C-alpha positions in Angstrom: -10.8 -19.9 5.3 -9.5 -23.3 6.2 -10.0 -24.9 3.1 -9.0 -22.1 1.1 -5.7 -21.3 2.4 -5.3 -25.2 2.9 -5.5 -25.1 -1.0 -3.5 -22.2 -2.0 -0.7 -23.2 0.0 -1.2 -26.7 -2.0 -0.6 -24.7 -4.7 2.9 -23.6 -4.1 4.0 -26.7 -2.3 3.4 -29.4 -5.2 4.0 -26.4 -8.5 5.5 -23.3 -7.6 7.9 -23.8 -6.0 9.3 -27.3 -8.0 8.7 -24.4 -11.2 10.1 -21.3 -9.3 13.2 -23.4 -9.0 13.6 -24.7 -12.7 13.2 -20.7 -13.7 16.3 -19.5 -11.1 18.2 -22.4 -12.4 17.3 -25.3 -14.5 21.0 -27.1 -14.1 21.8 -26.9 -10.4 17.9 -27.2 -9.4 16.8 -29.2 -12.1 17.1 -32.6 -9.9 15.5 -31.2 -6.8 12.5 -29.4 -8.5 11.5 -33.1 -10.0 11.8 -34.3 -6.3 10.1 -31.7 -4.8 6.8 -32.9 -4.5 7.6 -35.7 -3.0 9.3 -34.0 0.0 6.5 -31.6 -0.7 3.9 -34.3 -0.4 3.9 -34.6 3.4 3.6 -31.1 4.0 0.6 -31.1 1.3 -0.9 -33.7 3.7 -0.6 -32.6 7.2 -3.1 -29.7 6.1 -5.4 -32.0 5.6 -5.4 -33.9 9.1 -6.5 -32.5 12.5 -4.0 -30.9 14.7 -1.7 -33.4 16.5 1.7 -35.2 16.1 0.7 -37.3 13.1 0.3 -33.9 11.3 3.8 -32.7 12.6 5.4 -35.4 11.8 4.9 -34.8 8.4 5.1 -30.8 8.5 8.5 -31.7 10.0 9.6 -33.2 6.8 8.5 -30.5 5.0 10.0 -28.1 6.9 13.4 -30.1 6.7 13.3 -30.0 3.0 13.2 -26.0 3.0 15.6 -25.2 5.8 17.5 -27.8 3.6 16.8 -25.8 0.5 18.0 -22.4 2.3 21.3 -23.9 3.2 21.8 -25.0 -0.4 21.2 -21.2 -1.4 23.1 -19.2 1.7 26.5 -21.5 1.8 27.0 -20.4 -2.0 26.0 -16.7 -0.9 28.1 -17.0 1.9 31.3 -17.9 0.3 31.2 -15.5 -2.2 31.3 -12.7 0.3 34.2 -13.9 2.6 37.1 -12.9 0.2 35.8 -9.3 0.2 35.4 -9.3 4.1 39.1 -10.9 4.6 40.5 -9.1 1.7 43.6 -6.9 3.4 43.6 -3.6 3.2 45.6 -1.6 0.2 49.0 0.0 2.1 51.1 2.5 0.7 53.8 0.6 0.9 51.5 -1.8 -1.7 48.5 -0.3 -2.8 47.5 -3.2 -5.1 47.7 -5.6 -1.6 43.9 -5.6 -1.3 44.0 -8.3 -3.8 40.6 -9.5 -6.1 38.2 -7.3 -5.8 34.6 -9.3 -3.7 31.5 -8.6 -5.6 28.7 -8.7 -3.2 25.2 -9.5 -4.3 22.6 -7.4 -6.7 19.3 -6.4 -7.0 18.1 -9.7 -8.7 20.6 -12.1 -6.5 19.2 -10.4 -3.0 15.8 -11.5 -4.9 16.5 -14.8 -5.4 18.4 -15.6 -2.4 15.2 -14.0 -0.5 13.1 -16.7 -2.6 15.0 -20.1 -2.1 15.2 -18.8 1.8 11.6 -18.0 2.5 10.1 -21.5 2.3 12.0 -21.8 5.6 10.1 -19.8 7.2 6.7 -21.0 5.8 8.3 -24.8 6.7 9.0 -23.8 10.6 5.4 -21.9 11.0 3.7 -25.4 9.3 5.4 -27.0 12.1 4.3 -24.9 15.1 1.1 -25.1 13.9 0.3 -28.2 13.4 1.2 -28.5 16.7 -1.1 -26.1 18.2 2.5 -24.3 19.7 1.5 -20.6 19.8 5.4 -20.1 18.2 6.5 -16.8 19.6 3.1 -16.1 21.1 1.7 -15.9 17.5 -2.2 -17.2 17.2 -2.3 -20.6 15.2 -4.6 -18.4 12.6 -1.1 -16.6 11.9 0.9 -19.0 11.9 -1.5 -20.6 9.7 -1.7 -17.5 6.6 2.4 -17.4 7.3 2.6 -20.7 5.4 0.9 -19.0 2.5 2.1 -15.7 2.8 5.8 -17.0 2.5 5.4 -19.0 -0.3 4.0 -17.2 -2.4 5.0 -13.3 -1.1 8.3 -14.7 0.1 9.2 -17.0 -2.8 7.0 -16.8 -5.9 7.5 -12.4 -5.8 10.8 -12.8 -5.0 11.7 -14.8 -7.7 9.4 -12.9 -10.0 10.7 -9.6 -8.7 14.8 -11.0 -9.2 13.8 -11.8 -13.1 11.8 -8.8 -14.2 14.8 -7.0 -13.1 17.0 -8.9 -15.2 14.9 -8.5 -18.0 14.7 -4.9 -17.8 18.6 -4.3 -17.8 18.3 -3.2 -13.6 17.4 0.4 -14.6 16.4 2.1 -11.6 12.9 1.2 -10.7 13.8 -2.9 -11.6 16.2 -2.6 -9.2 13.7 -0.9 -6.5 11.9 -3.8 -7.2 14.4 -6.3 -6.9 15.4 -5.0 -3.1 12.0 -3.6 -2.0 10.1 -6.7 -2.9 12.5 -8.8 -0.1 13.2 -5.9 2.2 9.0 -5.8 2.7 8.3 -9.2 3.4 11.1 -9.2 5.6 9.5 -6.0 7.1 6.0 -7.7 7.2 8.4 -10.7 9.4 9.8 -8.1 11.5 6.4 -6.9 12.4 5.0 -9.7 13.6 7.4 -9.2 16.9 7.1 -5.7 17.2 3.4 -4.3 16.6 0.7 -3.1 13.5 2.5 0.1 12.4 6.0 -2.1 11.9 4.0 -4.2 10.1 2.6 -1.1 8.0 6.1 0.1 7.2 6.7 -3.3 5.5 2.8 -3.3 3.8 3.8 0.0 1.5 7.2 -1.6 1.3 6.4 -4.6 -0.1 3.2 -2.9 -2.4 5.9 -0.3 -3.6 8.2 -3.6 -4.7 5.2 -5.4 -6.2 3.4 -2.0 -8.0 7.2 -1.6 -9.6 7.1 -5.2 -10.6 3.4 -5.0 -12.3 4.7 -1.8 -14.2 7.9 -3.2 -15.5 6.3 -6.3 -16.2 3.4 -4.2 -18.4 6.2 -1.6 -19.8 9.0 -3.6 -20.5 8.3 -7.4 -20.5 4.5 -8.3 -22.0 5.2 -6.1 -25.1 8.0 -8.6 -26.2 5.8 -11.2 -24.8 2.8 -11.0 -26.8 4.5 -10.8 -30.2 6.4 -14.1 -29.9 3.2 -15.9 -27.9 -0.3 -14.2 -26.9 -0.9 -16.5 -24.1 2.3 -15.8 -22.3 1.4 -12.3 -22.9 -1.7 -11.8 -21.9 -0.6 -14.5 -18.7 1.6 -12.2 -18.0 -0.8 -9.4 -18.3 -2.9 -11.0 -15.8 -0.2 -10.6 -13.4 0.2 -7.3 -13.4 -3.4 -6.4 -13.7 -4.3 -8.3 -10.5 -1.4 -6.7 -8.4 -3.4 -3.4 -8.6 -5.9 -4.1 -6.9 -4.6 -7.0 -4.4 -1.6 -5.0 -2.6 -4.2 -2.3 -2.2 -6.1 -4.8 0.1 -2.9 -5.7 1.8 -2.5 -1.9 2.0 -5.9 -1.6 3.3 -5.6 -4.2 5.8 -2.3 -3.3 6.9 -4.1 -0.1 7.5 -6.6 -1.2 9.5 -4.8 -2.9 11.7 -2.5 -0.4 12.7 -5.3 2.7 13.6 -8.3 1.0 13.6 -10.0 1.9 10.8 -13.1 -0.2 9.3 -11.3 -3.4 7.0 -11.7 -6.5 5.8 -11.6 -9.6 7.7 -9.0 -12.4 7.3 -11.3 -14.7 6.2 -12.4 -11.8 3.2 -8.3 -11.2 3.0 -7.9 -15.3 2.0 -10.5 -14.9 -0.3 -9.8 -11.5 -2.1 -5.6 -10.8 -1.3 -4.9 -14.4 -0.9 -6.8 -16.6 -3.9 -5.5 -13.1 -6.6 -2.0 -13.4 -5.7 -2.0 -17.1 -5.6 -3.6 -17.6 -8.9 -3.5 -14.0 -11.0 -0.4 -13.1 -9.7 2.0 -16.4 -9.1 0.6 -18.9 -11.2 0.3 -16.6 -14.0 3.3 -15.3 -13.8 5.2 -18.6 -13.7 3.0 -19.7 -16.3 4.6 -17.1 -18.0 7.7 -17.3 -17.2 7.9 -21.0 -17.9 6.7 -20.0 -21.7 9.7 -17.3 -22.1 12.0 -19.7 -20.9 11.1 -22.6 -23.2 10.9 -20.3 -26.1 14.2 -19.2 -25.5 15.8 -22.2 -25.5 14.6 -23.6 -28.7 17.4 -22.4 -31.6 15.4 -22.7 -34.0 12.4 -20.8 -33.4 11.5 -18.8 -35.7 9.7 -15.9 -33.9 12.2 -15.1 -31.6 13.9 -11.5 -32.5 16.8 -11.9 -30.3 18.7 -14.9 -31.4 20.6 -17.9 -29.7 19.2 -19.5 -26.9 19.3 -16.9 -23.7 19.5 -18.1 -19.4 17.1 -19.4 -18.1 13.8 -17.9 -17.5 15.2 -14.9 -19.7 13.0 -13.3 -22.5 13.8 -11.4 -25.5 15.0 -7.8 -25.0 16.1 -4.5 -27.8 19.1 -4.2 -26.0 21.3 -6.1 -24.6 23.9 -4.9 -21.6 26.6 -6.2 -19.7 24.7 -9.3 -18.3 24.7 -10.4 -14.9 23.7 -14.0 -14.1 21.1 -14.7 -12.0 22.7 -17.3 -9.3 21.1 -19.6 -6.9 
């Protein structure tokens, strides 16, 4: 299991995160995405070293990069909320005193913010596991599996949920997906500290969100992408189909942990659920959205029926409702 998990984590560190950063904002995060493999290299190397001081030091370098990314995402989000919190309440004498209305983050923004923060959880778990320290009392195997979980369920799934929400014109199902994927990821993490039943609630929430992402990808995103580019359409189809099976396995495992019924082992889950989500969903999704982004940025593309270039990661769609950009 260790070799397979290490390969999945290496993929997440060296390709998934920088590719996702380019989709979020190629201007703001372009330089970070280009330099990220340098930040991630110590983390990837430490995976293949025995536990100890050298591996811990390399893991700490990667954890520092993930923490900096989280801070860079959170600071603007907090600053955006401050005006709404500090705005004085209107009075009878001056009903307009409340000033400019503040706007909280929308569903796509919540999903993308979750994606940017998730690697820091993986980085923290990596440092503890490489040091042989049972952080919060968790087994080292659980800490090791937390690293890929928060690169793919935390980063990739949340990012794709945000992109799908935006591409689907933020309908009710799309909003549910964009909120429930971050919520489910957080509830699974919270369940680690409470009990297996709490973790099962998180798994159910996350599964519902991921199945919504799969449905929206198949129904709303894939058809237009397939018309413009069959390869992109095929990648989106694979990513949607894989989620049906991999998240069913996640439910089975969480239910088994909570109730004691027969369920897959961690090794079997890594070889099926983990590998399927990493390659079938995560990698295929990012490759597809990158191709969509590239075509959307080309104003001369004759196969683009939606005209001028659009923001990064957003495919063509039939209607043009009011735009809500996905911030960093």
